[in-house]
N, C-alpha and C positions, 0 to 999 in steps of 0.2 A: 417643814420639819425635816432635817437630815440626819439620819441615825446610821454610823458606821460602827461594824463588827469586826473584830479582828480576832481570830484564833491561831494560836501556833501548834505546831505539831502535826497539820496533816497531811504534809509532804511525808513524813516518817511513816504516819498510820497508812497511808496509800502503798509505800515501799513494801511495810510489813504484809499488807493484804495481797499485794500482788505476788511476795513471796510464799504466803500461804496458798495462794490459787496453783503455785507450781507442786506445792507438796499433796493437798488433799483434793484439788481438781476446782477448776472454774466455777462449775454447776454449783458446789457446796459453798465455794466462797460468795459466789453471787446471793444464794439464799442468806447466809449470814446477813450481808450488806442490805438486803431489801428488808428481811426482818428487824435489824437494828434500826433503820431507818425508821420504819412505820411505827416501833415502839417508842421511839424518840420523839416523833411528831405528834403522838396521841393527844398529849395537854393542847397543844395548838389547834388541834382539830376540835376538841371539846370547847376550847373557850370561843372558837370561832362561831360554834352553834349557840354557844350562850349569847355572845353579843350579838348575833344575827338579829335584824327585826322580825318579829313575830306577827306582825298584822295580818299577813296574807298566807304566812310560812312558806311561800314561794322559795325565797333564800334558803332558810333554814333546811328544807327537804331537799336541795341540791347541792349541799356542800359535800364535798370528797377530800381524801386524803388518797395518793397514790405514790408509789414508788417505782421509778422506770428507768431505763437508759437515758442517756440525754438525747434529746432530737435536735434536728437544725436550728429551730430557733433557741434552743439551751445553748449551743455551741456556738451561736452567732453573738451571745452576750459578752458584755466585758467582763463580767465577773465569772466566766467559765474557766476552770483551771485544769481540765482534763479529767473531771469527775467521772467514775465508772457507772455510778447511780444517782439519782436526785429524787428527791421527795417533792411533791406539791401538794399544798391544800388549798383548794379551788373551788369555784362553783360552776356549775355546769349551767351553760346560757339554754339549754333545751327546758321547755315549758310544757305544761299540758295542752297547749294550742298549738304546740311546735308539730310540724307535719314531716314524716319521714317520706322520702323519695327515693327512687331508684333510677341508676343510668348505667349504661353499658359502658366500660373503660375500655382503653385502647387494646386490651388484651384479650376483650370479649367477654368478661365478667361482670356479673351483674355488683355494683357497687351503692352501698346505700349513703346518702346525706340527708341532714337537716335542713329544713326552710321554716321561717317565720322565727327564729331565735331570737332572743334580746339580750342585750349586756346588761341586765338590771344590776349585777353584782359591782360592776364598774361605777354606774351612776349612784349607787348606794356608798359606795367606799370614798369615792372622791368628789360626789355633788355633781350637778349639772346646772344649766341656765334656770331650771325651774325650783330645784331644790338643793338644799345645803348637804355638805358632805356628812355621814353618818359612818363613820369607818366600823368595821368589825373584825377584817383579816389582819391590818396592822395592830391592832392592840394585842390581838392573839397571838402573834408573834414576838412583840415587844415584851409582853409579860411572861413569856416562857422560855425567854434566851436561855436562861441558866439550867432550867429542866430539860432542855431539848438535849444542850452539850452533856449533862450529868447522865441522862438516860441513855444517850447513845454511847458513852463511854462503859457505862455499865452493861449494856447489852451486848456489844463487841468483847468485852473481857469476859463475861459470862459465857458466850460462844466458844471463845478461844479455850477457856478453862476446860468446857466439855470436851474439845478435841484433843487437848493434853490428856484428859482422863482416860480417853478412849485409847491413846496412844500407850499410855503406860501399863494398860491392862494386858 
């Protein structure tokens, strides 16, 4: 099943937020983006937890939402359009039996990494040779598409109204 979404007006929004960054500073603008994205994706996060299987609670306990700057893997995506922040509702592959190990990196600093991680969420979402698919992330996104857009618009508008109120005082 292919689902395509198209939203108009994001280029204008990005331009306005860039202009706002020049006026109030990049740090405050970044905070507005992060908070708005986290608020907007809250229903997706809640539904993902609702739809996740609860037989062992492994997936349920490891679902998280994170707003961050685009990473190299995001920028390599065909859908990347220069966003300054992204939000991800995902599942950590770290489990109770995962082992944290340490190694000295090239700079001589101790770096932690995890061993014995299993991509349980991928097998659950898409199925594998032994089990059929039981999606929980895709329905969470599909069911909340309109909510995400309206909450994002509300959060950004609310933040900008607060800034205007402070300027007016």
